[in-house]
C-alpha positions as CSV (number, residue, x, y, z in Angstrom):
1,M,-9.6,-14.4,10.4
2,T,-11.2,-11.2,9.2
3,S,-9.4,-9.0,6.7
4,L,-10.1,-5.5,5.4
5,V,-8.7,-4.3,2.1
6,V,-8.1,-0.5,2.3
7,I,-8.2,1.2,-1.1
8,P,-7.3,5.0,-1.2
9,T,-8.9,6.8,-4.1
10,Y,-8.8,10.1,-5.9
11,D,-10.4,10.3,-9.4
12,E,-10.6,6.5,-9.9
13,A,-14.1,6.4,-11.3
14,G,-12.9,4.4,-14.3
15,S,-11.4,1.5,-12.4
16,V,-12.7,1.4,-8.8
17,A,-15.8,-0.8,-9.5
18,D,-13.7,-3.5,-11.2
19,V,-11.1,-3.5,-8.5
20,V,-13.6,-3.7,-5.6
21,T,-15.6,-6.4,-7.4
22,G,-12.4,-8.4,-8.1
23,V,-11.5,-8.4,-4.4
24,L,-15.0,-9.6,-3.4
25,I,-14.8,-12.4,-6.0
26,A,-11.2,-13.5,-5.2
27,T,-11.4,-13.4,-1.4
28,E,-13.7,-13.2,1.6
29,C,-12.3,-9.8,2.6
30,D,-14.3,-6.7,3.3
31,V,-13.4,-3.5,1.4
32,L,-12.9,0.0,2.7
33,V,-12.5,2.7,0.0
34,V,-11.0,5.9,1.4
35,D,-11.9,8.7,-1.0
36,D,-10.2,12.1,-0.7
37,G,-13.0,14.2,-2.2
38,S,-12.7,12.9,-5.8
39,P,-14.4,15.4,-8.2
40,D,-15.1,12.6,-10.7
41,G,-17.7,10.8,-8.6
42,T,-15.6,7.9,-7.4
43,A,-17.2,8.0,-3.9
44,D,-20.7,7.9,-5.4
45,I,-19.9,4.8,-7.4
46,V,-18.6,3.1,-4.3
47,A,-21.6,4.2,-2.2
48,A,-24.0,2.8,-4.8
49,M,-22.1,-0.5,-4.7
50,G,-22.2,-0.6,-1.0
51,S,-25.9,-0.1,-0.8
52,D,-26.3,-3.6,-2.2
53,E,-23.2,-5.3,-0.7
54,P,-22.5,-5.0,3.1
55,R,-18.8,-6.0,2.5
56,I,-18.2,-2.7,0.8
57,N,-17.6,0.3,3.0
58,L,-16.8,4.0,2.2
59,L,-14.9,6.6,4.1
60,R,-15.3,10.0,2.6
61,R,-12.6,12.7,3.3
62,D,-13.0,16.3,2.4
63,E,-9.8,16.9,0.4
64,K,-6.8,15.3,-1.1
65,S,-4.1,15.1,1.5
66,G,-1.8,12.3,0.3
67,L,-1.5,8.5,0.4
68,G,-0.1,8.4,3.9
69,P,-3.0,10.2,5.6
70,A,-5.5,8.2,3.6
71,Y,-4.0,4.9,4.8
72,R,-3.7,6.0,8.4
73,A,-7.4,6.9,8.3
74,G,-8.3,3.5,6.8
75,F,-6.1,1.6,9.2
76,A,-7.7,3.4,12.2
77,W,-11.2,2.6,10.8
78,G,-10.3,-1.1,10.5
79,L,-8.5,-1.4,13.8
80,D,-11.4,0.2,15.6
81,R,-13.7,-2.6,14.2
82,G,-11.4,-5.4,15.1
83,Y,-10.1,-6.7,11.8
84,D,-7.3,-9.2,12.1
85,R,-5.6,-8.3,8.8
86,L,-5.3,-4.9,7.0
87,V,-4.4,-4.9,3.3
88,E,-3.0,-2.0,1.2
89,M,-4.1,-2.0,-2.4
90,D,-4.3,0.5,-5.3
91,A,-7.5,1.4,-7.0
92,D,-6.1,1.7,-10.5
93,G,-6.0,-1.9,-11.4
94,S,-2.2,-2.3,-11.1
95,H,-2.6,-4.8,-8.2
96,R,-4.5,-7.9,-9.4
97,P,-7.1,-9.2,-7.0
98,E,-6.2,-12.8,-8.0
99,D,-2.8,-12.3,-6.3
100,L,-4.3,-11.4,-3.0
101,P,-5.1,-14.9,-1.7
102,R,-1.4,-15.8,-1.8
103,L,-0.5,-12.7,0.2
104,L,-3.2,-13.5,2.8
105,A,-1.9,-17.1,3.0
106,A,1.6,-15.9,3.8
107,S,0.1,-13.7,6.5
108,Q,-1.8,-16.6,8.0
109,Q,1.5,-18.5,8.2
110,G,2.9,-15.9,10.7
111,A,4.4,-13.0,8.7
112,D,3.9,-9.6,10.4
113,L,4.0,-7.9,7.0
114,V,3.6,-9.5,3.6
115,L,4.9,-7.5,0.6
116,G,3.5,-8.1,-2.9
117,S,6.9,-8.0,-4.7
118,R,7.6,-7.1,-8.3
119,W,11.4,-7.8,-8.0
120,V,11.6,-11.3,-6.6
121,P,11.7,-14.4,-8.8
122,G,8.2,-15.0,-10.1
123,G,7.3,-11.3,-9.9
124,A,6.7,-9.2,-13.0
125,V,5.8,-5.8,-14.3
126,L,3.6,-5.4,-17.4
127,N,3.3,-2.5,-19.8
128,W,6.0,-0.3,-18.2
129,P,8.5,1.6,-20.4
130,W,12.2,1.1,-19.7
131,Y,12.5,4.4,-17.9
132,R,9.7,3.6,-15.4
133,R,11.5,0.3,-14.6
134,L,14.8,2.2,-14.2
135,I,13.3,4.8,-11.8
136,S,11.6,2.1,-9.7
137,R,14.6,-0.2,-9.5
138,G,16.9,2.7,-8.9
139,G,14.7,4.1,-6.1
140,T,14.5,0.7,-4.5
141,W,18.2,0.1,-4.6
142,Y,18.9,3.5,-3.0
143,A,16.4,2.9,-0.2
144,R,17.8,-0.6,0.5
145,V,21.3,0.7,0.7
146,M,20.6,3.8,2.8
147,L,18.3,2.0,5.2
148,G,20.0,-1.4,5.3
149,L,16.9,-3.2,4.1
150,A,17.2,-6.8,2.8
151,V,13.8,-6.9,1.0
152,R,13.8,-6.6,-2.8
153,D,10.7,-4.4,-3.3
154,V,10.8,-1.5,-0.9
155,T,8.3,0.9,-2.5
156,G,5.5,-1.5,-3.5
157,G,2.0,-0.7,-2.2
158,F,0.3,-4.2,-2.3
159,R,0.7,-5.4,1.3
160,V,-0.9,-7.3,4.2
161,F,-0.3,-6.3,7.8
162,R,-1.3,-8.3,10.9
163,A,-3.4,-5.9,13.0
164,Q,-1.4,-6.7,16.1
165,S,1.8,-5.9,14.2
166,L,0.4,-2.7,12.8
167,Q,-0.6,-1.6,16.3
168,R,3.0,-1.9,17.4
169,L,4.0,0.9,15.0
170,D,3.6,4.5,16.0
171,L,1.4,5.5,13.0
172,A,0.7,8.9,14.6
173,D,4.4,9.6,14.2
174,V,4.5,8.8,10.4
175,A,4.7,12.1,8.6
176,S,5.3,10.8,5.1
177,Q,2.6,11.9,2.7
178,G,3.2,10.2,-0.7
179,Y,4.6,6.9,-1.7
180,C,7.4,7.4,0.8
181,F,4.8,6.3,3.3
182,Q,5.4,2.7,2.1
183,I,9.1,2.9,2.7
184,D,8.5,4.5,6.1
185,L,6.2,1.7,7.3
186,L,8.6,-0.9,6.0
187,R,11.6,0.5,7.8
188,R,9.6,0.8,11.1
189,T,8.5,-2.8,10.8
190,V,12.0,-4.1,10.2
191,A,13.4,-1.9,13.0
192,A,10.8,-3.4,15.4
193,G,12.2,-6.9,14.7
194,M,9.1,-8.1,13.0
195,R,9.0,-10.7,10.2
196,V,8.6,-9.5,6.6
197,V,7.9,-11.9,3.8
198,E,7.9,-11.1,0.0
199,V,5.4,-12.9,-2.3
200,P,5.8,-12.5,-6.1
201,I,3.0,-10.5,-7.9
202,T,2.4,-9.3,-11.4
203,F,2.1,-5.5,-11.5
204,V,0.0,-4.2,-14.4
205,E,0.3,-0.6,-15.5
206,R,-3.0,1.3,-15.1
207,T,-5.4,1.6,-18.1
208,H,-7.7,4.2,-16.5
209,G,-6.9,7.7,-15.1
210,R,-3.6,9.3,-14.5
211,S,-0.7,8.3,-12.2
212,K,-0.5,10.2,-8.9
213,M,3.3,10.2,-9.1
214,S,4.8,13.7,-9.2
215,G,8.1,15.5,-8.7
216,A,7.0,16.5,-5.2
217,I,6.4,12.9,-4.3
218,V,9.8,11.8,-5.6
219,R,11.6,14.7,-3.8
220,E,9.9,13.8,-0.5
221,A,11.0,10.2,-0.8
222,L,14.5,11.2,-1.7
223,W,15.1,13.6,1.1
224,R,13.4,11.5,3.7
225,V,15.3,8.3,2.8
226,T,18.5,10.3,2.8
227,L,17.8,11.7,6.2
228,W,16.8,8.4,7.7
229,G,20.0,6.8,6.2
230,L,22.2,9.4,7.6
231,Q,20.6,9.1,11.0
232,R,21.1,5.3,10.8
233,L,24.8,5.8,10.1
234,R,25.5,8.2,12.9
235,P,28.4,7.0,15.2
236,G,27.2,5.1,18.2
237,R,23.8,4.3,16.7
238,P,23.0,0.6,16.3
C-alpha cells in the first residue's frame, strides 16, 4: 500500500518542517505540500527539505484560492501517480503525526473514508477556549441534523481516503472553497453508500501562525449546509 499525505499551506513557515518531518518518522507515507503562494517562504522550506528527501514533494500554486481547490489539486497529483491512499492533514501542528498510523490501519481494514475524530470516546481537543469548542460542536450538530449524518466529527480535516473511493466522487463538481469542503466530501461519501469509520485523535491548537478561519468561511459553510439540507428534505427526494 502506498499512501500520500496532502498538506495545503499558506504562511506556515513556522510549523511545516516539523509536521513534514513528523509524518516521515511516524509512517512510510510520501508527503505532498500544496502551497498557495505563501509570502513567508513556506514553499522554499519544503523545496529545501525535498532536495535531500525523495519522499517530500512540493506543488506550487500561484495564489491563495482556498482549502478545497488546494486539496483537489493535491488529490489529482496523487491519483495521477497511482497512490492507494490519500491523506488530508493540516500544516499547523494541530494534527499529530503519531495519530496517523491508526487512521491508516483503519483504512487498510476496508474503510472507504477514515475520519480522525475529536468528538468520539478517546478523542480530545487541547488548548481551545470554551467558545471555540462551542462553535465547533454547534457547527457539527447543525450539519449532522441538516444532512442526516451519523458521524460525530463532520468538520475535521484529518482524514484518509482510499484512492478508488475518492475516484467515485465527482471532485470537479465540488465547489466548496473553505472548511465546508470537508463537509461536502463527507456527505458525498455517505450518499454513495461508502463505509466511513471514525478513529479518535487528539487535536492540538496551533502554536505558530494564525488560523485561516474567517467570517466568510463560516458563512459559506452555513449557507451551503442549509441549502443541501433543504434539498435533502424536498418532498419525493430519498
